[in-house]
A tleap script that builds the chain and sets N, CA, C and O, in Angstrom:
source leaprc.protein.ff14SB
mol = sequence {
  NMET ASP GLU LEU LEU LEU SER LYS VAL ARG
  LEU ALA VAL ILE ALA GLN LEU ILE THR ALA
  GLU TRP VAL THR PHE THR GLU LEU GLN LYS
  SER ILE ASP VAL THR ASN GLY ASN LEU GLY
  ALA HIE LEU GLY LYS LEU VAL LYS ALA GLY
  TYR VAL LYS GLU GLU LYS ARG PHE GLU GLY
  ARG ARG PRO ARG SER ARG TYR ARG LEU THR
  LYS ALA GLY ARG THR ALA LEU LEU SER HIE
  VAL ALA ALA LEU GLN ALA LEU VAL ASP CPRO
}
set mol.1.N position { -0.541 16.439 -9.866 }
set mol.1.CA position { -0.002 15.105 -9.729 }
set mol.1.C position { 1.252 15.139 -8.865 }
set mol.1.O position { 1.963 16.142 -8.796 }
set mol.2.N position { 1.490 14.028 -8.222 }
set mol.2.CA position { 2.653 13.905 -7.356 }
set mol.2.C position { 3.809 13.340 -8.174 }
set mol.2.O position { 3.764 12.187 -8.605 }
set mol.3.N position { 4.837 14.146 -8.386 }
set mol.3.CA position { 6.001 13.727 -9.189 }
set mol.3.C position { 6.624 12.438 -8.653 }
set mol.3.O position { 7.084 11.599 -9.428 }
set mol.4.N position { 6.638 12.283 -7.348 }
set mol.4.CA position { 7.252 11.102 -6.742 }
set mol.4.C position { 6.492 9.826 -7.108 }
set mol.4.O position { 7.088 8.752 -7.191 }
set mol.5.N position { 5.198 9.937 -7.324 }
set mol.5.CA position { 4.386 8.762 -7.628 }
set mol.5.C position { 4.233 8.495 -9.123 }
set mol.5.O position { 3.490 7.596 -9.516 }
set mol.6.N position { 4.916 9.254 -9.947 }
set mol.6.CA position { 4.882 8.991 -11.380 }
set mol.6.C position { 5.759 7.796 -11.764 }
set mol.6.O position { 5.632 7.254 -12.862 }
set mol.7.N position { 6.641 7.392 -10.862 }
set mol.7.CA position { 7.484 6.216 -11.094 }
set mol.7.C position { 6.647 4.949 -10.935 }
set mol.7.O position { 5.909 4.798 -9.962 }
set mol.8.N position { 6.771 4.055 -11.890 }
set mol.8.CA position { 6.043 2.787 -11.861 }
set mol.8.C position { 6.374 1.978 -10.603 }
set mol.8.O position { 5.479 1.406 -9.981 }
set mol.9.N position { 7.637 1.929 -10.236 }
set mol.9.CA position { 8.057 1.140 -9.078 }
set mol.9.C position { 7.538 1.760 -7.789 }
set mol.9.O position { 7.009 1.048 -6.936 }
set mol.10.N position { 7.680 3.086 -7.630 }
set mol.10.CA position { 7.209 3.732 -6.408 }
set mol.10.C position { 5.697 3.613 -6.265 }
set mol.10.O position { 5.191 3.403 -5.163 }
set mol.11.N position { 4.979 3.746 -7.365 }
set mol.11.CA position { 3.532 3.590 -7.327 }
set mol.11.C position { 3.157 2.154 -6.956 }
set mol.11.O position { 2.207 1.935 -6.204 }
set mol.12.N position { 3.891 1.192 -7.473 }
set mol.12.CA position { 3.647 -0.216 -7.132 }
set mol.12.C position { 3.902 -0.477 -5.650 }
set mol.12.O position { 3.158 -1.225 -5.016 }
set mol.13.N position { 4.942 0.130 -5.098 }
set mol.13.CA position { 5.233 -0.017 -3.667 }
set mol.13.C position { 4.063 0.522 -2.849 }
set mol.13.O position { 3.571 -0.152 -1.944 }
set mol.14.N position { 3.621 1.734 -3.167 }
set mol.14.CA position { 2.514 2.351 -2.439 }
set mol.14.C position { 1.258 1.480 -2.558 }
set mol.14.O position { 0.536 1.296 -1.578 }
set mol.15.N position { 0.999 0.950 -3.742 }
set mol.15.CA position { -0.174 0.099 -3.957 }
set mol.15.C position { -0.100 -1.172 -3.099 }
set mol.15.O position { -1.119 -1.636 -2.587 }
set mol.16.N position { 1.095 -1.726 -2.946 }
set mol.16.CA position { 1.261 -2.916 -2.110 }
set mol.16.C position { 1.049 -2.595 -0.634 }
set mol.16.O position { 0.529 -3.415 0.122 }
set mol.17.N position { 1.454 -1.405 -0.237 }
set mol.17.CA position { 1.398 -1.037 1.183 }
set mol.17.C position { 0.036 -0.516 1.626 }
set mol.17.O position { -0.255 -0.507 2.822 }
set mol.18.N position { -0.791 -0.089 0.701 }
set mol.18.CA position { -2.030 0.582 1.089 }
set mol.18.C position { -2.982 -0.323 1.882 }
set mol.18.O position { -3.746 0.168 2.713 }
set mol.19.N position { -2.943 -1.614 1.639 }
set mol.19.CA position { -3.860 -2.510 2.340 }
set mol.19.C position { -3.181 -3.355 3.409 }
set mol.19.O position { -3.828 -4.196 4.034 }
set mol.20.N position { -1.907 -3.147 3.625 }
set mol.20.CA position { -1.160 -3.991 4.563 }
set mol.20.C position { -0.699 -3.188 5.776 }
set mol.20.O position { -0.463 -1.983 5.692 }
set mol.21.N position { -0.577 -3.882 6.898 }
set mol.21.CA position { -0.031 -3.236 8.089 }
set mol.21.C position { 1.482 -3.040 7.903 }
set mol.21.O position { 1.977 -1.918 8.008 }
set mol.22.N position { 2.204 -4.112 7.634 }
set mol.22.CA position { 3.637 -4.090 7.363 }
set mol.22.C position { 3.938 -5.061 6.231 }
set mol.22.O position { 3.296 -6.105 6.119 }
set mol.23.N position { 4.907 -4.723 5.396 }
set mol.23.CA position { 5.352 -5.607 4.319 }
set mol.23.C position { 6.872 -5.639 4.356 }
set mol.23.O position { 7.516 -4.595 4.457 }
set mol.24.N position { 7.448 -6.838 4.274 }
set mol.24.CA position { 8.904 -6.949 4.317 }
set mol.24.C position { 9.503 -6.577 2.959 }
set mol.24.O position { 8.827 -6.589 1.930 }
set mol.25.N position { 10.783 -6.249 2.995 }
set mol.25.CA position { 11.510 -5.926 1.776 }
set mol.25.C position { 11.408 -7.087 0.785 }
set mol.25.O position { 11.164 -6.878 -0.403 }
set mol.26.N position { 11.596 -8.301 1.279 }
set mol.26.CA position { 11.558 -9.480 0.416 }
set mol.26.C position { 10.190 -9.653 -0.237 }
set mol.26.O position { 10.103 -9.969 -1.424 }
set mol.27.N position { 9.128 -9.449 0.530 }
set mol.27.CA position { 7.778 -9.553 -0.034 }
set mol.27.C position { 7.557 -8.514 -1.129 }
set mol.27.O position { 6.991 -8.821 -2.178 }
set mol.28.N position { 8.005 -7.289 -0.880 }
set mol.28.CA position { 7.880 -6.238 -1.890 }
set mol.28.C position { 8.675 -6.588 -3.139 }
set mol.28.O position { 8.183 -6.444 -4.259 }
set mol.29.N position { 9.900 -7.044 -2.944 }
set mol.29.CA position { 10.771 -7.369 -4.074 }
set mol.29.C position { 10.148 -8.463 -4.940 }
set mol.29.O position { 10.191 -8.383 -6.168 }
set mol.30.N position { 9.580 -9.468 -4.315 }
set mol.30.CA position { 8.970 -10.561 -5.069 }
set mol.30.C position { 7.698 -10.117 -5.782 }
set mol.30.O position { 7.473 -10.495 -6.932 }
set mol.31.N position { 6.876 -9.331 -5.124 }
set mol.31.CA position { 5.598 -8.952 -5.730 }
set mol.31.C position { 5.760 -7.915 -6.839 }
set mol.31.O position { 4.982 -7.901 -7.793 }
set mol.32.N position { 6.755 -7.053 -6.721 }
set mol.32.CA position { 6.967 -6.014 -7.735 }
set mol.32.C position { 7.921 -6.494 -8.821 }
set mol.32.O position { 7.916 -5.968 -9.933 }
set mol.33.N position { 8.740 -7.494 -8.499 }
set mol.33.CA position { 9.666 -8.106 -9.453 }
set mol.33.C position { 10.696 -7.107 -9.980 }
set mol.33.O position { 10.829 -6.901 -11.186 }
set mol.34.N position { 11.414 -6.499 -9.049 }
set mol.34.CA position { 12.532 -5.611 -9.379 }
set mol.34.C position { 13.758 -6.087 -8.608 }
set mol.34.O position { 13.646 -6.894 -7.686 }
set mol.35.N position { 14.911 -5.588 -8.988 }
set mol.35.CA position { 16.133 -5.969 -8.280 }
set mol.35.C position { 16.154 -5.346 -6.893 }
set mol.35.O position { 15.470 -4.356 -6.634 }
set mol.36.N position { 16.940 -5.931 -6.014 }
set mol.36.CA position { 17.068 -5.400 -4.658 }
set mol.36.C position { 17.560 -3.957 -4.662 }
set mol.36.O position { 17.048 -3.116 -3.923 }
set mol.37.N position { 18.552 -3.682 -5.496 }
set mol.37.CA position { 19.105 -2.325 -5.558 }
set mol.37.C position { 18.100 -1.309 -6.059 }
set mol.37.O position { 18.008 -0.203 -5.526 }
set mol.38.N position { 17.347 -1.680 -7.080 }
set mol.38.CA position { 16.334 -0.794 -7.635 }
set mol.38.C position { 15.254 -0.509 -6.594 }
set mol.38.O position { 14.878 0.644 -6.382 }
set mol.39.N position { 14.760 -1.557 -5.950 }
set mol.39.CA position { 13.733 -1.384 -4.924 }
set mol.39.C position { 14.259 -0.549 -3.762 }
set mol.39.O position { 13.562 0.332 -3.259 }
set mol.40.N position { 15.478 -0.824 -3.341 }
set mol.40.CA position { 16.064 -0.061 -2.233 }
set mol.40.C position { 16.146 1.424 -2.525 }
set mol.40.O position { 15.874 2.250 -1.653 }
set mol.41.N position { 16.520 1.767 -3.747 }
set mol.41.CA position { 16.618 3.181 -4.130 }
set mol.41.C position { 15.248 3.851 -4.107 }
set mol.41.O position { 15.110 4.971 -3.616 }
set mol.42.N position { 14.239 3.168 -4.636 }
set mol.42.CA position { 12.897 3.738 -4.661 }
set mol.42.C position { 12.302 3.838 -3.253 }
set mol.42.O position { 11.642 4.823 -2.923 }
set mol.43.N position { 12.538 2.818 -2.429 }
set mol.43.CA position { 12.057 2.880 -1.054 }
set mol.43.C position { 12.721 4.025 -0.298 }
set mol.43.O position { 12.074 4.700 0.502 }
set mol.44.N position { 14.000 4.244 -0.548 }
set mol.44.CA position { 14.706 5.353 0.097 }
set mol.44.C position { 14.050 6.690 -0.209 }
set mol.44.O position { 13.928 7.537 0.676 }
set mol.45.N position { 13.633 6.886 -1.437 }
set mol.45.CA position { 12.966 8.142 -1.813 }
set mol.45.C position { 11.613 8.272 -1.123 }
set mol.45.O position { 11.241 9.360 -0.684 }
set mol.46.N position { 10.877 7.169 -1.027 }
set mol.46.CA position { 9.570 7.210 -0.371 }
set mol.46.C position { 9.704 7.451 1.131 }
set mol.46.O position { 8.897 8.166 1.724 }
set mol.47.N position { 10.722 6.852 1.739 }
set mol.47.CA position { 10.972 7.060 3.166 }
set mol.47.C position { 11.385 8.507 3.410 }
set mol.47.O position { 10.891 9.148 4.338 }
set mol.48.N position { 12.285 9.020 2.582 }
set mol.48.CA position { 12.752 10.402 2.720 }
set mol.48.C position { 11.595 11.403 2.587 }
set mol.48.O position { 11.575 12.429 3.266 }
set mol.49.N position { 10.641 11.096 1.713 }
set mol.49.CA position { 9.483 11.981 1.502 }
set mol.49.C position { 8.470 11.861 2.638 }
set mol.49.O position { 7.557 12.679 2.744 }
set mol.50.N position { 8.627 10.849 3.483 }
set mol.50.CA position { 7.690 10.651 4.582 }
set mol.50.C position { 6.454 9.875 4.188 }
set mol.50.O position { 5.482 9.835 4.943 }
set mol.51.N position { 6.471 9.254 3.014 }
set mol.51.CA position { 5.326 8.483 2.527 }
set mol.51.C position { 5.321 7.065 3.091 }
set mol.51.O position { 4.268 6.438 3.208 }
set mol.52.N position { 6.499 6.570 3.438 }
set mol.52.CA position { 6.653 5.199 3.916 }
set mol.52.C position { 7.500 5.213 5.177 }
set mol.52.O position { 8.490 5.940 5.262 }
set mol.53.N position { 7.106 4.408 6.153 }
set mol.53.CA position { 7.892 4.236 7.373 }
set mol.53.C position { 8.695 2.950 7.230 }
set mol.53.O position { 8.176 1.922 6.795 }
set mol.54.N position { 9.963 3.024 7.601 }
set mol.54.CA position { 10.858 1.870 7.517 }
set mol.54.C position { 11.238 1.434 8.921 }
set mol.54.O position { 11.533 2.259 9.785 }
set mol.55.N position { 11.226 0.137 9.134 }
set mol.55.CA position { 11.663 -0.420 10.409 }
set mol.55.C position { 12.688 -1.500 10.120 }
set mol.55.O position { 12.412 -2.452 9.390 }
set mol.56.N position { 13.868 -1.350 10.693 }
set mol.56.CA position { 14.937 -2.336 10.501 }
set mol.56.C position { 15.194 -3.023 11.825 }
set mol.56.O position { 15.275 -2.381 12.873 }
set mol.57.N position { 15.320 -4.342 11.762 }
set mol.57.CA position { 15.608 -5.124 12.963 }
set mol.57.C position { 16.283 -6.427 12.558 }
set mol.57.O position { 16.416 -6.734 11.373 }
set mol.58.N position { 16.698 -7.173 13.543 }
set mol.58.CA position { 17.303 -8.474 13.289 }
set mol.58.C position { 16.377 -9.558 13.810 }
set mol.58.O position { 15.801 -9.441 14.891 }
set mol.59.N position { 16.247 -10.605 13.030 }
set mol.59.CA position { 15.568 -11.823 13.460 }
set mol.59.C position { 16.643 -12.888 13.482 }
set mol.59.O position { 17.083 -13.387 12.446 }
set mol.60.N position { 17.044 -13.215 14.675 }
set mol.60.CA position { 18.210 -14.080 14.810 }
set mol.60.C position { 19.420 -13.281 14.364 }
set mol.60.O position { 19.694 -12.208 14.901 }
set mol.61.N position { 20.129 -13.789 13.403 }
set mol.61.CA position { 21.301 -13.087 12.890 }
set mol.61.C position { 21.036 -12.415 11.558 }
set mol.61.O position { 21.945 -11.842 10.956 }
set mol.62.N position { 19.788 -12.481 11.091 }
set mol.62.CA position { 19.467 -11.952 9.769 }
set mol.62.C position { 18.790 -10.587 9.878 }
set mol.62.O position { 17.849 -10.413 10.651 }
set mol.63.N position { 19.276 -9.622 9.099 }
set mol.63.CA position { 18.611 -8.321 9.095 }
set mol.63.C position { 17.260 -8.433 8.392 }
set mol.63.O position { 17.110 -9.174 7.420 }
set mol.64.N position { 16.295 -7.694 8.894 }
set mol.64.CA position { 14.960 -7.713 8.292 }
set mol.64.C position { 14.413 -6.297 8.272 }
set mol.64.O position { 14.331 -5.632 9.305 }
set mol.65.N position { 14.044 -5.849 7.092 }
set mol.65.CA position { 13.453 -4.527 6.931 }
set mol.65.C position { 11.997 -4.707 6.562 }
set mol.65.O position { 11.640 -5.571 5.761 }
set mol.66.N position { 11.159 -3.866 7.165 }
set mol.66.CA position { 9.752 -3.900 6.798 }
set mol.66.C position { 9.251 -2.471 6.661 }
set mol.66.O position { 9.837 -1.529 7.194 }
set mol.67.N position { 8.150 -2.336 5.931 }
set mol.67.CA position { 7.670 -1.018 5.536 }
set mol.67.C position { 6.166 -0.935 5.687 }
set mol.67.O position { 5.449 -1.929 5.571 }
set mol.68.N position { 5.705 0.288 5.950 }
set mol.68.CA position { 4.270 0.532 5.952 }
set mol.68.C position { 4.000 1.940 5.454 }
set mol.68.O position { 4.857 2.821 5.528 }
set mol.69.N position { 2.817 2.129 4.954 }
set mol.69.CA position { 2.408 3.417 4.415 }
set mol.69.C position { 2.085 4.363 5.564 }
set mol.69.O position { 1.435 3.967 6.532 }
set mol.70.N position { 2.534 5.602 5.464 }
set mol.70.CA position { 2.204 6.604 6.475 }
set mol.70.C position { 0.923 7.335 6.072 }
set mol.70.O position { 0.414 7.177 4.962 }
set mol.71.N position { 0.426 8.129 6.996 }
set mol.71.CA position { -0.759 8.945 6.697 }
set mol.71.C position { -0.456 9.894 5.535 }
set mol.71.O position { -1.302 10.103 4.665 }
set mol.72.N position { 0.737 10.460 5.521 }
set mol.72.CA position { 1.132 11.355 4.425 }
set mol.72.C position { 1.186 10.601 3.100 }
set mol.72.O position { 0.819 11.150 2.061 }
set mol.73.N position { 1.637 9.356 3.125 }
set mol.73.CA position { 1.694 8.542 1.914 }
set mol.73.C position { 0.305 8.220 1.386 }
set mol.73.O position { 0.070 8.249 0.178 }
set mol.74.N position { -0.608 7.915 2.290 }
set mol.74.CA position { -1.988 7.623 1.892 }
set mol.74.C position { -2.632 8.861 1.278 }
set mol.74.O position { -3.305 8.775 0.251 }
set mol.75.N position { -2.422 10.010 1.913 }
set mol.75.CA position { -2.967 11.274 1.407 }
set mol.75.C position { -2.387 11.594 0.032 }
set mol.75.O position { -3.110 12.021 -0.869 }
set mol.76.N position { -1.080 11.386 -0.126 }
set mol.76.CA position { -0.427 11.649 -1.412 }
set mol.76.C position { -0.996 10.753 -2.502 }
set mol.76.O position { -1.245 11.212 -3.617 }
set mol.77.N position { -1.203 9.479 -2.187 }
set mol.77.CA position { -1.756 8.561 -3.181 }
set mol.77.C position { -3.172 8.974 -3.578 }
set mol.77.O position { -3.498 9.003 -4.764 }
set mol.78.N position { -4.005 9.288 -2.607 }
set mol.78.CA position { -5.379 9.684 -2.911 }
set mol.78.C position { -5.424 10.964 -3.748 }
set mol.78.O position { -6.240 11.081 -4.662 }
set mol.79.N position { -4.555 11.916 -3.439 }
set mol.79.CA position { -4.486 13.150 -4.231 }
set mol.79.C position { -3.992 12.869 -5.643 }
set mol.79.O position { -4.492 13.443 -6.610 }
set mol.80.N position { -3.016 11.990 -5.753 }
set mol.80.CA position { -2.460 11.620 -7.055 }
set mol.80.C position { -3.539 10.949 -7.917 }
set mol.80.O position { -3.686 11.270 -9.096 }
set mol.81.N position { -4.279 10.028 -7.326 }
set mol.81.CA position { -5.342 9.334 -8.054 }
set mol.81.C position { -6.428 10.331 -8.480 }
set mol.81.O position { -6.952 10.243 -9.590 }
set mol.82.N position { -6.762 11.272 -7.598 }
set mol.82.CA position { -7.777 12.289 -7.943 }
set mol.82.C position { -7.306 13.150 -9.111 }
set mol.82.O position { -8.098 13.491 -9.990 }
set mol.83.N position { -6.031 13.501 -9.124 }
set mol.83.CA position { -5.482 14.300 -10.216 }
set mol.83.C position { -5.515 13.519 -11.530 }
set mol.83.O position { -5.835 14.084 -12.576 }
set mol.84.N position { -5.192 12.244 -11.484 }
set mol.84.CA position { -5.267 11.413 -12.684 }
set mol.84.C position { -6.715 11.260 -13.155 }
set mol.84.O position { -6.993 11.287 -14.354 }
set mol.85.N position { -7.621 11.102 -12.210 }
set mol.85.CA position { -9.041 10.981 -12.552 }
set mol.85.C position { -9.543 12.263 -13.225 }
set mol.85.O position { -10.346 12.207 -14.156 }
set mol.86.N position { -9.068 13.404 -12.753 }
set mol.86.CA position { -9.467 14.682 -13.343 }
set mol.86.C position { -9.015 14.809 -14.801 }
set mol.86.O position { -9.648 15.500 -15.599 }
set mol.87.N position { -7.922 14.139 -15.133 }
set mol.87.CA position { -7.443 14.169 -16.520 }
set mol.87.C position { -8.374 13.424 -17.479 }
set mol.87.O position { -8.545 13.821 -18.631 }
set mol.88.N position { -8.966 12.348 -16.986 }
set mol.88.CA position { -9.835 11.547 -17.852 }
set mol.88.C position { -11.299 11.931 -17.747 }
set mol.88.O position { -12.090 11.580 -18.623 }
set mol.89.N position { -11.675 12.641 -16.700 }
set mol.89.CA position { -13.056 13.109 -16.504 }
set mol.89.C position { -13.073 14.621 -16.312 }
set mol.89.O position { -13.320 15.103 -15.207 }
set mol.90.N position { -12.811 15.373 -17.379 }
set mol.90.CA position { -12.741 16.833 -17.207 }
set mol.90.C position { -14.085 17.478 -16.872 }
set mol.90.O position { -14.160 18.695 -16.703 }
savepdb mol mol.pdb
quit
């Protein structure tokens, strides 16, 4: 199992990103229903691990961050799910 994906919030982030091209910070925050600080900390760990790509830019005068799942993140999720499946189907 992937220790990084044992967190409920990090797993929820990966689940949101798996079917999307890009998802904004605000969209993630609303769909996962966590505080901005909590989400930011978890996203930082996923970005540092190379599971999520972060893009920061400005739209007008407002900062906008968006995220997408990397190939490494997809592979990690699939391996994590396989490991969990092995626990219930020995």
